[in-house]
N, C-alpha and C positions, 0 to 999 in steps of 0.2 A: 168229248169232252173224255178223258180218265178220269177211273176213280182218285188215282194219284195225284192228278193235276188239281182235282177238289180240294186234297188236304193242302196243296201249297200255300202260303200266308197270301192274304190278297195286298197287291202293289198300286197307286205309290203309300207310303206310309206320310205321318205327317208332324212337322215341329208344334212341339209343345209350346213354341213365339217365336215370332217374325226371326228374331236373330239366333235362335237355338236349330242343332239337327235335330231329327230324328230316334227317337229313342233307340231304335232297330237297327241306327247305323253302328253304333260302337257293340251293341249285342254281338250283331251276326260279324263284324268284324274282326271280330276276336275268336269267332267261335267255329262261324262258318263264311268265309269272307267273298267267298263265290255261290251264288244262294238262288236257288228256283224260285220262282214268286209268279203269281197269277195274274193276270193284269183284265181291268175290268170289260175288255171284249173275249174275257174268255182266253184267249192267245196264255200261253206258258215263256216266258223270256227267264234270262239272268240277273241279277244283280250284281255288279260289280265293287267294293269298297274299299280294295287298299291302293292306296298312292301307286307303289310298284305295279299291281296288275291294271289298273286305269291307264296309267302313264303306257305301258307293255302296248296295250290293246289299242289304243290311239295313233300308234306308227306302225301295227301291225297289217299289210297291205292284204291278209285274208279278213281283218275286220272292214265290212265294206259299210258306207255311208249312204248306201243307194236306198231310198226311202221306198221305189216302187218295188222290190221285192216282197216276193210274197212272204217273206220270216219278218221282216222289221218290226218291231215291238213299239206299233203304237197304242197310245194308251189308251184311245177313244175308236171307233168306228171311223174312216176315213174316206170320203169316194174316191174311186179309184181315180175321178182325175186330178184331184189334188195328189195321190199317189205318183203320178206320172210327169205333172206339170210344176217340177216342183225349178228350184234354179242351183246353184253349184255347191249349197250347203249338204245338200242330198246327193251329190253324185262323187263317182271316184273317179282317180287318173286315167286315162289324160283329159276326159272333158271336163273334170276340175278343174285341174291346174290350167287349161285355156280361158277358162270363164274367170278366174279366180284371177288370171295374170291379168285378164280386158280392166278388171277394177285396178288392181294394184299399180297398174305402168301410169294409171292419170296423176299418181305421185299423192294423192290427199292423204295418204296412211301412212305413210314417212314421217319418222322423227321431226324434221327439218319443217315439212309442211305442216305438222300440228305445230309447234313450236310458234310460226307465222299465222295462225289461227287466233291464239290465245289470245291477241288485243280484242278479237270478236267475240269471244267465249268472250270474255269480261264483260264486255258490254251488256250482251243477253241477260247476264248472272246477273249484273245492275242494275238492267230496266225489272226483270222481276222480281227481284226484292225492292225496287222503288214502289212496285204494286203492292207488293207484302205490306208496307209501309204504310200506301194509302188506303187499303183497305182499314187496316187497324187492327190490333189482338182481339178474339184468335181468327185466324187464319187456318184453313188448308194448306200443309207444305205438301202434299202431292199434284195439286190440280195446279196449284200458283207457282210452282216451282218446280218440283222432281218430273213431273210428263214434261212441262214445257218447254225448259231447255233443253233436252235431248232432241227433243221432239223440230226445235228452231233451227240449232246447229245440224241435225243431218238434210233438213227441207235445203238450207243453204248451199249445202256442198252438194246436192242431187239437183239443184237448179229450181225448187220451186218456188214460184212468185211469193213474195211476202201477203199478196193480199189473198193466195188461199190456204194460208197455214193454218187460220184459225177452223177455218172449216173440215181439214185433215186433221186436227186438235181435239176437234170435236169429234170426229168420227173414232180416232183411238179414245179418245175418255171412255167411249161406248165399249170399245174393244177392253179396255185393260181401268174402266177405272171403278170397276165391282159394283155397280149399281145397275146395271141394264139386263134385258134377260137374253135367254138363246135366240129368241128370233129377232131382236133389235140388234143381237151383235152380227148376225147370218146376214140382215139390212145392212149393216157399217161397213161388212165387209167385200159387198157387191157395190160401194157407192164407192169404197177406195179402189177395187179393182177397174171401174170405171174410169175416175180421175185418170190413174198412171195410165191408163192405154190412151188419152186423151193426152196428157202430159208427152207421153214419151212420141205420139205423133206428129204435134206442136216440135218438138225438138228435132226428128226427123226433118220438117222443111222449116225451120226457123232455130241452128243450131249457136249456142253460147257459148259462154265459157263455165262451163260446171260442168259433174260427171255424167251426167247420163250423156250430154252431146260429145263427149269426147270416147263416151264408149260405145254409143253409133257410130260415130267416125271410123274407130278402130274395127270394129266388127265388119262395116262396108268396104275399107282397107283389103282384110284377109278373104272378103267374098262369103261369109259365113253369116252373116244378118238375119235374125227373124227376130220380129216385133212380138211376139209373143213370149219368147224368148228374155226378150229386152223389157219387157213388162213383168216379168216372175224375180229379174235379178235384180230390179229396183224396187219391189215388195220388200225384197229381204232385205234390201242394204237399209231400208226405210222404217221394217220392223229391228232388223239388229241394231239400228242405231241409237232407238230411243227405250226401245222397251226394258231390255234387261239395266240399262242406264237408268231410267227410275226409276226400276226397283233398290236398285245401288245406291242413288242421294237418298230415297227417302229411309232406308235403311240406317244408312253409315249416321246418316243424323240420330235420328233414335237410339244405334251403338254408341254414339260419343254421350248422348244425355242420360242414357243409363249408366254410363261408365264414368264418372265425373273427374275421376283424377286423370283417366285419359286424355281427357277434352283439356284440362288445365295444360298437361305435358303439350299439348299438342298447338294450344293458342300461347305459349310460353315459349318454344323453341320455332322457329320458323325452319330450320333445319332437319326436323323431325317430319316435315311434309311426304318426301317420297318414301321412306319407309311406312308411316301411317296407310298410306294408299294403296298400296302391297300387302300390309295387314289386316286392312277394311275388306280385303277382294278375297283374298285367305279365309276370312272368318265366315263372311257373308255369303258368298258362293251362289250369286243369284238365278246362273244359268244351271243349278243344278244336276237337271234331268236333260240337260240340253243334247246330252251327246249320245245317242244311242246308235248302234250300229247293228248287221247280220252277219252273221260265217260264212265266208264264201266260201269255206272249208272245216275239216278238224282242228282244232284250236285247241293243243293243250297247255293249260295254264295253272299256276297253283296247285292244286290235286284235282284238278276237274280235268274233262274233257269238253267241250262245247262241240258240239258237232255242227255239221255243214247245214246252213236255213235256220240253223237255232239264233233269236234276237238277246242283244245283251245292250243293258241299261248302265252305263258306267258313271256311277254318282260320284259327281263332282267336290260335292261339300263330305262326303265320308273321306274320298281321299286326303281333302286340307284339312281333314281336323285327325287325319292317322299319327296316332302317338308315335310312331317307328319313326316318323318325318320331321316332326313337332312336337319340340317340347311343351308341355301344357297346351294342347291342342285347343280346349274348350274356354281359354282365357284370352280375351282379347287385348295386346302385349302391343303399340304401336313402334315402340323401338324394334321388335322380330325383325321387321323388313325381307322376309325372305320370298326370292323371286322363285323358289322350286313349287309353289302352288300353282293348282289346276284353271284357277279361276278362266282363265280363255283358250282352255282346253290346250291341246300338244299337236305337232307333229306338220301334216300337210293343210288342216282342217284349221290350225291357231286360229283365232279370229283376227280377221284383219282390221277390223277398229280398235284394236286395243289400246294403241296408244291415246285414239283421238279418247278413248273413256277412261286414262287414268289422268289425262291435264282437264279433262271436263270435268271430272270427282274435284280434281284438287282445286281448280277453280271456284267452283260452287261451296265445297267447305270453308276454303279459306274466307272467302269473302261473307258468307252468311255468318259466319261465326265473329269476323269482325265488326258487320255492321250492326249484328244483333247481338252483342255480346250477352245480353240475359236471358235471349231462346231456352224456352221451355214444353214439353209438351204440355197440354190445356186439359190432359186428364190419364191415366194410368196405361201403358201400352195394353195394358192385360183387357180394355177395355175397347179398343182399335178393334175392328174387320179389318181381315187380309185375305190375301188369295194364297192357298193351299194345295203341293201336289202338283204344280204345273212347271212349266218352263220358267215363265214369268213370275217370278216372287216378291211381290210385295204388299205394303198396305193400300187398302182404299182409300183410305182418307187417314191424313195424321195433323189433327188441329193443334197448330203449336202456339204458345204466347209470350209474353215478354214483359 
């Protein structure tokens, strides 16, 4: 490592609280909006903080999502197997286009299909809240609601049997619940991988009316089916369908409880709901660090030149708190309803499950505050443990009472 690299600031930076951006975001956004930093791996990468620059790079074909590329800015050392055995989130067109289309053609992610899914989402949310009420206060909202709702929904979309969902929920609780060791998390990753291999093999032999079965059939029709790739795509959809959604549910509830005037407005005006969902997405940006890229050629942007092979970390939360785009960006204002936020990314890698996430969050919040109007945090947020500096940004546990 060069001497210059050792003098760079370490990254990632940390939020002062679960609902706030790291203070460094605003500092460098105003002074040095595209800045070099040092990662824990010793590698150097650029962080990009302004909305206009983040949005431009998300659509620039020279900014690659290829996670097997030597210059991709991983935060930790990642074994080569996981660099090369990714799925379409880590591929570029045309390979990305082919595999994303296989999932999109199922129709599960369209607005019309999601509207048809809403009654079942409502049943799932009601079942979880029933369990909360039966358990009695205080209860942990993260484990009884925030993790369980999106996990159940994505399992049903993928065709994971109901009798297997508790097993997968226990694995993801180890992975994302914040109370496990590195060894336990590694073992859980292996268990989930083996389960998905068995699931895909069953769907090959006995297809049903689910997303995995339809994708297998479509790949086979086009003559490019590969079981390993199918397992990786299934893992991506499973993780993507519940990881950030769980964080979003927990942090949205916390944000509303900490902003009682906004909660009162939300509860008194049902027409506010669509704007409220967009504002919470902008304000919380749970996938803050999810959009990393590597330059395939020199890219001149802002006042810098990002050289071929250099990594870029496009900071979604910084872009969504950019005062040049959003008035009073650090305030939660549910009447704002601005859809220019980048919480779901932008361009060809825009989140395929964005509509599911929106409706899911709407159902959870509207039902929770209707059924438990006296809901409140059982202890101040300052006393909660939460995950920081990762793609998943959510509280480990969130005791609530009423």
